[in-house]
C-alpha positions as CSV (number, residue, x, y, z in Angstrom):
1,X,0.0,0.0,0.0
2,X,1.2,3.5,-0.7
3,X,1.7,6.2,1.9
4,X,-0.5,9.3,1.5
5,X,1.1,12.7,1.1
6,X,1.8,14.4,4.4
7,X,0.1,17.8,5.1
8,X,2.2,19.9,7.3
9,X,1.9,23.4,8.8
10,X,4.9,25.4,10.0
11,X,6.4,28.9,10.2
12,X,9.2,28.8,7.7
13,X,9.3,32.6,7.4
14,X,8.8,35.4,9.9
15,X,7.8,38.6,8.1
16,X,8.8,40.8,11.1
17,X,12.4,39.7,10.8
18,X,12.5,41.2,7.3
19,X,14.3,44.6,7.1
20,X,12.1,46.9,5.1
21,X,14.5,49.8,4.9
22,X,14.1,53.5,5.8
23,X,10.5,54.3,6.7
24,X,8.5,57.2,7.9
25,X,6.7,56.2,11.1
26,X,3.4,57.9,11.7
27,X,3.4,59.2,15.2
28,X,0.4,59.8,17.5
29,X,0.5,63.6,17.5
30,X,-0.5,65.7,20.5
31,X,-2.3,69.0,20.6
32,X,0.1,71.5,19.0
33,X,-1.8,74.7,19.8
34,X,0.9,77.1,21.0
35,X,0.0,80.6,22.3
36,X,1.5,83.6,20.5
37,X,4.3,85.4,22.3
38,X,5.4,86.8,24.6
39,X,8.7,86.7,22.8
40,X,7.9,84.7,19.5
41,X,5.0,85.3,17.1
42,X,4.2,83.0,14.2
43,X,1.2,84.9,12.8
44,X,1.4,88.2,11.0
45,X,-1.7,89.6,12.7
46,X,-0.3,88.7,16.1
47,X,3.1,90.4,15.7
48,X,1.4,93.5,14.1
49,X,-0.8,93.8,17.1
50,X,2.3,93.5,19.4
51,X,4.0,96.2,17.3
52,X,1.0,98.5,17.8
53,X,1.1,98.0,21.6
54,X,4.8,98.7,21.7
55,X,4.5,101.9,19.6
56,X,1.8,103.0,22.0
57,X,4.3,102.9,24.9
58,X,7.1,104.8,23.0
59,X,8.6,107.7,24.9
60,X,11.6,108.9,22.8
61,X,12.1,107.1,19.5
62,X,10.6,104.7,17.0
63,X,12.6,103.1,14.2
64,X,10.4,101.1,11.7
65,X,11.4,99.3,8.5
66,X,8.4,97.9,6.6
67,X,7.9,97.7,2.8
68,X,4.3,98.8,2.9
69,X,2.2,100.7,5.4
70,X,-1.3,99.2,5.1
71,X,-2.2,98.3,8.6
72,X,-4.6,101.0,9.9
73,X,-4.1,100.2,13.6
74,X,-0.3,100.4,13.4
75,X,-0.6,103.6,11.3
76,X,-2.8,105.2,14.0
77,X,-0.3,104.4,16.7
78,X,2.6,105.8,14.7
79,X,0.7,109.1,13.9
80,X,-0.3,109.5,17.6
81,X,3.2,108.9,18.8
82,X,4.7,111.5,16.4
83,X,2.0,114.2,16.7
84,X,0.7,113.9,20.2
85,X,3.6,112.7,22.3
86,X,6.4,114.2,20.2
87,X,8.2,110.9,19.7
88,X,10.8,110.9,17.0
89,X,9.5,108.4,14.4
90,X,11.9,107.2,11.6
91,X,10.4,105.0,8.9
92,X,12.2,103.1,6.1
93,X,9.5,102.0,3.6
94,X,8.8,101.8,-0.1
95,X,7.7,104.8,-2.3
96,X,4.5,103.0,-3.4
97,X,5.7,102.3,-6.9
98,X,6.7,98.7,-6.5
99,X,5.3,96.6,-9.4
100,X,3.9,93.9,-7.1
101,X,1.5,96.3,-5.3
102,X,-2.2,96.0,-6.0
103,X,-4.0,99.3,-6.9
104,X,-5.8,99.4,-3.5
105,X,-2.6,98.6,-1.6
106,X,-0.8,101.4,-3.5
107,X,-3.5,103.9,-2.7
108,X,-3.6,102.9,1.0
109,X,0.2,103.1,1.2
110,X,0.5,106.5,-0.4
111,X,-2.2,107.8,1.9
112,X,-0.3,106.4,4.9
113,X,2.9,108.2,3.8
114,X,1.0,111.5,3.5
115,X,-0.5,111.1,7.0
116,X,2.7,110.2,8.7
117,X,4.6,113.1,7.0
118,X,1.8,115.5,8.2
119,X,2.1,114.1,11.8
120,X,5.9,114.9,11.9
121,X,7.5,111.5,11.1
122,X,10.6,111.3,9.0
123,X,10.3,108.9,6.1
124,X,12.8,107.6,3.6
125,X,12.2,105.1,0.8
126,X,14.4,102.2,-0.1
127,X,14.0,99.1,-2.2
128,X,17.3,97.5,-1.1
129,X,16.9,97.5,2.7
130,X,15.4,94.1,3.2
131,X,15.1,93.5,7.0
132,X,11.7,94.1,8.6
133,X,12.1,95.4,12.1
134,X,10.7,97.7,14.8
135,X,12.7,99.4,17.5
136,X,11.0,101.4,20.4
137,X,13.2,103.5,22.6
138,X,16.3,101.6,21.4
139,X,18.7,103.8,23.4
140,X,16.5,103.9,26.6
141,X,16.4,101.9,29.7
142,X,13.5,99.7,28.6
143,X,13.9,99.1,24.8
144,X,11.8,96.9,22.6
145,X,13.2,95.2,19.5
146,X,11.2,93.2,17.0
147,X,12.7,91.3,14.0
148,X,10.6,89.5,11.4
149,X,12.3,86.6,9.5
150,X,10.2,86.7,6.4
151,X,9.0,83.1,7.1
152,X,6.0,83.9,9.3
153,X,8.1,84.3,12.5
154,X,8.8,87.4,14.5
155,X,11.1,87.6,17.6
156,X,10.9,90.2,20.4
157,X,14.3,90.5,22.0
158,X,15.0,93.7,23.9
159,X,18.7,92.9,24.3
160,X,19.2,93.1,20.5
161,X,17.9,96.7,20.3
162,X,21.3,98.5,20.2
163,X,22.6,96.2,17.5
164,X,19.5,96.5,15.3
165,X,19.7,100.2,15.7
166,X,23.1,100.2,14.2
167,X,21.7,98.1,11.3
168,X,18.8,100.6,10.9
169,X,21.3,103.5,10.7
170,X,23.3,101.7,8.0
171,X,20.2,101.3,5.9
172,X,19.1,104.9,6.7
173,X,22.3,106.5,5.6
174,X,23.5,104.2,2.8
175,X,20.4,102.6,1.3
176,X,17.6,105.2,1.4
177,X,17.5,107.1,-1.9
178,X,14.6,109.5,-1.4
179,X,13.2,111.6,1.4
180,X,9.4,111.3,1.5
181,X,7.3,114.3,2.5
182,X,3.9,115.8,1.8
183,X,5.5,117.8,-1.0
184,X,6.7,114.6,-2.7
185,X,10.0,112.7,-2.9
186,X,13.2,114.6,-2.3
187,X,16.9,113.8,-2.2
188,X,17.9,112.0,1.0
189,X,21.0,112.9,3.0
190,X,23.9,110.5,2.7
191,X,26.9,111.7,4.7
192,X,30.1,110.3,3.2
193,X,31.8,109.9,6.5
194,X,29.3,107.2,7.8
195,X,31.3,104.0,8.3
196,X,29.4,101.5,6.2
197,X,31.9,98.7,6.8
198,X,31.7,98.6,10.6
199,X,30.8,95.3,12.2
200,X,27.7,94.9,14.2
201,X,27.7,92.4,17.1
202,X,25.3,89.4,16.9
203,X,23.9,90.7,13.6
204,X,25.8,89.3,10.6
205,X,25.1,91.3,7.5
206,X,25.2,90.8,3.7
207,X,25.7,94.1,1.9
208,X,25.7,94.0,-1.9
209,X,26.5,97.4,-3.5
210,X,23.6,99.2,-5.3
211,X,25.7,101.1,-7.7
212,X,28.4,99.8,-10.0
213,X,31.0,102.6,-10.7
214,X,34.1,101.8,-12.7
215,X,35.9,100.7,-9.6
216,X,33.4,98.1,-8.5
217,X,33.0,98.0,-4.7
218,X,33.6,94.7,-2.9
219,X,30.4,93.2,-1.4
220,X,30.4,92.6,2.3
221,X,29.1,89.0,3.0
222,X,29.0,87.7,6.6
223,X,25.8,85.6,6.9
224,X,27.1,82.3,5.5
225,X,30.4,82.3,7.4
226,X,28.6,83.4,10.6
227,X,26.1,80.6,10.3
228,X,28.9,78.0,9.8
229,X,30.6,79.3,13.0
230,X,27.3,79.3,14.8
231,X,26.8,75.6,14.0
232,X,30.5,74.7,14.7
233,X,30.4,76.3,18.2
234,X,27.5,74.1,19.4
235,X,28.6,71.8,22.2
236,X,25.7,69.6,23.4
237,X,22.6,70.8,21.4
238,X,22.2,71.5,17.7
239,X,18.6,71.6,16.5
240,X,17.8,72.5,13.0
241,X,14.4,73.6,11.7
242,X,14.7,73.8,7.9
243,X,12.2,74.5,5.1
244,X,14.1,72.4,2.5
245,X,17.1,70.3,3.5
246,X,18.2,69.8,-0.1
247,X,18.8,73.6,-0.4
248,X,21.2,73.6,2.6
249,X,24.1,71.2,1.7
250,X,26.8,73.2,3.6
251,X,24.6,73.3,6.8
252,X,23.8,69.6,6.6
253,X,27.5,68.7,6.2
254,X,28.3,70.7,9.3
255,X,25.4,69.0,11.2
256,X,26.6,65.5,10.2
257,X,30.1,66.3,11.5
258,X,28.6,67.5,14.7
259,X,26.5,64.3,15.0
260,X,29.7,62.3,15.0
261,X,30.2,63.5,18.6
262,X,28.3,61.1,20.9
263,X,27.6,63.9,23.4
264,X,25.9,66.1,20.9
265,X,22.1,66.0,20.4
266,X,21.6,66.8,16.7
267,X,18.0,66.9,15.4
268,X,16.3,68.0,12.2
269,X,12.7,69.2,11.9
270,X,11.1,69.5,8.4
271,X,7.7,71.1,7.6
272,X,6.9,68.3,5.1
273,X,8.3,64.9,4.1
274,X,11.5,65.5,2.1
275,X,11.6,63.8,-1.3
276,X,15.3,63.1,-1.5
277,X,15.6,59.6,0.0
278,X,19.4,59.4,-0.6
279,X,20.0,62.6,1.4
280,X,17.8,61.4,4.2
281,X,19.6,58.0,4.4
282,X,22.9,59.9,4.5
283,X,21.6,62.0,7.5
284,X,20.4,58.9,9.3
285,X,23.7,57.1,8.8
286,X,25.5,60.1,10.3
287,X,23.4,60.0,13.4
288,X,20.8,62.8,12.9
289,X,17.3,62.4,14.2
290,X,14.7,63.5,11.6
291,X,11.0,64.2,12.2
292,X,8.2,66.1,10.3
293,X,6.3,69.0,12.0
294,X,5.0,72.2,10.5
295,X,6.8,75.4,11.6
296,X,9.1,78.2,10.7
297,X,12.9,77.6,10.0
298,X,15.5,78.6,12.6
299,X,18.6,77.1,14.3
300,X,19.3,76.3,17.9
301,X,22.8,75.8,19.2
302,X,23.1,75.3,23.0
303,X,21.4,78.4,24.5
304,X,21.5,80.5,21.4
305,X,19.1,80.8,18.5
306,X,19.7,81.9,14.8
307,X,17.2,83.7,12.8
308,X,17.6,84.7,9.1
309,X,16.0,88.0,8.5
310,X,15.5,90.0,5.3
311,X,14.8,88.8,1.8
312,X,16.8,85.7,1.0
313,X,19.2,85.8,-1.9
314,X,18.4,83.3,-4.7
315,X,20.6,82.5,-7.7
316,X,20.6,86.2,-8.6
317,X,22.4,88.4,-6.1
318,X,20.0,90.9,-4.7
319,X,21.4,94.4,-4.2
320,X,21.1,95.9,-0.8
321,X,21.2,94.7,2.9
322,X,20.0,91.4,4.4
323,X,20.9,90.2,7.8
324,X,20.6,87.4,10.4
325,X,20.3,87.7,14.2
326,X,21.8,85.6,17.0
327,X,19.5,85.7,20.0
328,X,20.8,85.0,23.5
329,X,17.9,86.0,25.8
330,X,14.3,85.0,26.4
331,X,13.4,84.8,22.8
332,X,16.0,82.1,22.3
333,X,14.6,80.2,25.3
334,X,11.1,80.4,23.8
335,X,12.4,79.1,20.5
336,X,14.0,76.1,22.2
337,X,10.7,75.4,24.0
338,X,8.8,75.6,20.7
339,X,11.2,73.3,19.0
340,X,10.8,70.7,21.8
341,X,7.0,70.9,21.6
342,X,7.1,70.5,17.8
343,X,9.5,67.6,18.2
344,X,7.3,65.8,20.7
345,X,4.2,66.4,18.6
346,X,5.7,65.6,15.3
347,X,3.5,63.8,12.7
348,X,6.2,61.6,11.2
349,X,9.5,60.2,12.3
350,X,12.2,58.7,10.0
351,X,13.8,55.4,11.1
352,X,16.6,53.6,9.4
353,X,16.7,49.8,8.7
354,X,13.3,49.2,10.4
355,X,11.8,45.7,10.8
356,X,8.2,45.2,10.0
357,X,7.5,43.8,13.5
358,X,8.8,47.0,15.1
359,X,6.2,49.1,13.3
360,X,3.2,49.5,15.5
361,X,1.1,51.7,13.2
362,X,0.9,52.9,9.6
363,X,4.0,54.2,7.9
364,X,5.1,55.9,4.7
365,X,8.0,54.4,2.7
366,X,10.6,56.8,1.3
367,X,9.8,55.8,-2.2
368,X,6.8,57.5,-3.9
369,X,4.3,54.7,-3.2
370,X,1.1,54.2,-1.4
371,X,0.7,53.2,2.3
372,X,1.6,49.5,2.9
373,X,-1.2,47.8,4.9
374,X,-0.9,47.7,8.6
375,X,0.7,44.4,9.7
376,X,-1.7,41.7,10.9
377,X,-0.6,39.6,13.9
378,X,-0.5,36.4,11.8
379,X,-1.9,34.9,8.7
380,X,-2.3,31.4,7.3
381,X,-1.3,30.9,3.6
382,X,-2.0,27.7,1.6
383,X,0.3,27.2,-1.4
384,X,-2.2,25.8,-3.8
385,X,0.3,25.1,-6.6
386,X,1.4,22.1,-8.6
387,X,4.8,22.4,-7.0
388,X,5.7,19.5,-4.8
389,X,7.9,19.9,-1.7
390,X,10.1,17.1,-0.6
391,X,10.7,18.7,2.8
392,X,10.4,21.9,4.8
393,X,13.8,22.8,3.7
394,X,12.7,22.7,0.0
395,X,9.8,25.0,0.8
396,X,12.1,27.9,1.7
397,X,13.8,27.6,-1.7
398,X,10.6,27.4,-3.7
399,X,9.3,30.1,-6.1
400,X,5.8,29.9,-4.5
401,X,7.3,30.6,-1.1
402,X,9.2,33.6,-2.4
403,X,6.1,35.0,-4.1
404,X,4.0,34.5,-0.9
405,X,6.4,36.2,1.4
406,X,6.8,39.2,-1.0
407,X,3.1,39.6,-1.6
408,X,1.8,42.8,0.1
409,X,-1.5,41.0,0.7
410,X,0.4,38.7,3.1
411,X,1.6,41.6,5.2
412,X,1.5,39.7,8.5
413,X,4.0,39.6,11.4
414,X,4.1,35.8,11.1
415,X,3.1,33.8,8.0
416,X,2.1,30.2,8.5
417,X,2.2,28.0,5.4
418,X,0.5,24.7,4.6
419,X,2.2,22.5,2.0
420,X,2.4,18.8,1.0
421,X,5.4,16.5,1.3
422,X,5.1,13.9,-1.5
423,X,8.0,11.4,-1.5
424,X,9.3,10.4,-4.9
425,X,9.0,6.9,-6.3
426,X,12.0,4.7,-6.9
427,X,12.3,4.0,-10.6
428,X,11.3,0.4,-11.6
429,X,14.5,-0.2,-13.6
430,X,16.8,1.0,-10.8
431,X,19.1,-1.8,-9.7
432,X,20.3,-2.1,-6.1
433,X,24.0,-1.8,-5.3
434,X,25.5,-4.3,-2.8
435,X,28.9,-4.4,-1.0
436,X,30.8,-7.6,-0.2
437,X,30.3,-8.9,3.3
438,X,32.9,-10.5,5.6
439,X,32.0,-14.0,4.4
440,X,32.0,-13.1,0.7
441,X,28.2,-12.6,0.4
442,X,26.5,-9.5,-0.9
443,X,25.3,-7.1,1.8
444,X,23.0,-4.2,1.2
445,X,24.5,-0.7,1.7
446,X,23.4,1.4,4.6
447,X,21.4,3.3,3.6
448,X,20.4,1.2,0.6
449,X,21.7,2.5,-2.8
450,X,20.2,2.0,-6.3
451,X,21.8,2.7,-9.6
452,X,20.1,3.8,-12.9
453,X,22.7,4.6,-15.4
454,X,24.6,7.5,-14.0
455,X,21.9,8.3,-11.5
456,X,22.3,7.2,-7.9
457,X,19.3,6.9,-5.5
458,X,19.6,6.5,-1.7
459,X,16.7,4.9,0.1
460,X,16.2,6.6,3.5
461,X,13.5,6.5,6.2
462,X,11.1,9.5,6.0
463,X,10.8,9.5,9.8
464,X,14.5,10.4,10.3
465,X,14.6,14.2,9.9
466,X,18.3,14.5,10.6
467,X,19.3,12.0,7.9
468,X,16.7,13.6,5.5
469,X,18.2,17.0,5.9
470,X,21.7,15.7,5.4
471,X,20.8,14.0,2.1
472,X,18.9,17.1,0.9
473,X,22.1,19.1,1.4
474,X,24.0,16.3,-0.4
475,X,21.6,16.5,-3.3
476,X,22.5,20.1,-4.0
477,X,26.2,19.2,-4.3
478,X,26.1,15.8,-6.1
479,X,23.9,13.8,-8.4
480,X,22.7,11.6,-5.6
481,X,18.9,11.6,-5.0
482,X,17.3,10.6,-1.8
483,X,14.1,8.6,-2.0
484,X,11.6,7.7,0.7
485,X,10.3,4.1,0.2
486,X,6.7,3.6,-0.9
487,X,5.1,0.2,-0.9
């Protein structure tokens, strides 16, 4: 009688041991509602309101640099300070002829210029002074200093007031081309003795000359070198909040060097998932931690913060003045706190060489593909194919097994397979091989061997898993075939 095929169930492959590569883990985000201020504002309406309140408390001076004057509340505060309290108000703004202004914005801006000039404010126009700032009583005992980064973030740091006042003076005397008054635009004063090349502490500046005489002046560029020094001087903490990492190769190289120090905590926050998978893998290999959370770009090094202010330069060099600011006081502490809250409530986290079993929720692969299904605890798969397995070892090498374990529909932590073990038949024309015994008689080999031309068959017991595995390994190296007896 013939033995029926054996039906076996086993776990030849554990999906959770498979490394799926770099993945974005979706995190359980917390409530990210952060109040505006008192030192950092992330909404234009919020910092314009704070500016209005600060101007209302001015006693001696107000220095304002703003491209357009269209906020009615701020305009009322400036006019009241200049006319009613005799505060000296200095404003660097546009002349209202910029091509990007809408007709209603141009009309409101020109009306604001006329009103402030009538109130006694001093106005000058400039299209090349790019920082947006407000200084209130900068030389007094209780100054206020606001600097807007152009990325939806405004910092209020009183200790920066004297340095930003020097920056305002540089723009006032070197980059304001017209004096604005009720009678129209007039020539602005530009004293030749004003030192345009003097350094300003904690405020790196990029100055690109406006005019090009035959002897072309040399531009003064400090921001890039100062930022490299800011990153290099970090000791235990370097936190980067960037808008686009692929646009900052020099900064990322410096961060990767800093991440080589085991005592340094180097983190990178991105507003959206970055598309450059190669760059992200490089950052992970260097030891950076990467997460995704919406927010403005800035840098944190130990107890200091870096803000880039003014219009950023693109491929074309923009004439005029742009700057950055290094904050050391309460605004820097609030930026650190905001970074930590964004980090803890991040939506996605990048992990390198993750295993499927370590992923507790949905995740995004780095490649541009859809979500993989959430892993199921276990799944039973029946290989209904004409392929015949001789043993469990053969199952792992079979094409159906490889197709099943790579099928996204079988995305389970443990896959259990059911297969059939059908022993092969011994060919009828195979002749048994004997060896001589001690008394000259023929003795069967152990295990029994059969020959069929150049083919060799070895008859073994199917209940001996050790011997079966040994002969399966032998089959891969020689022409010997192991056969399970069938009656």
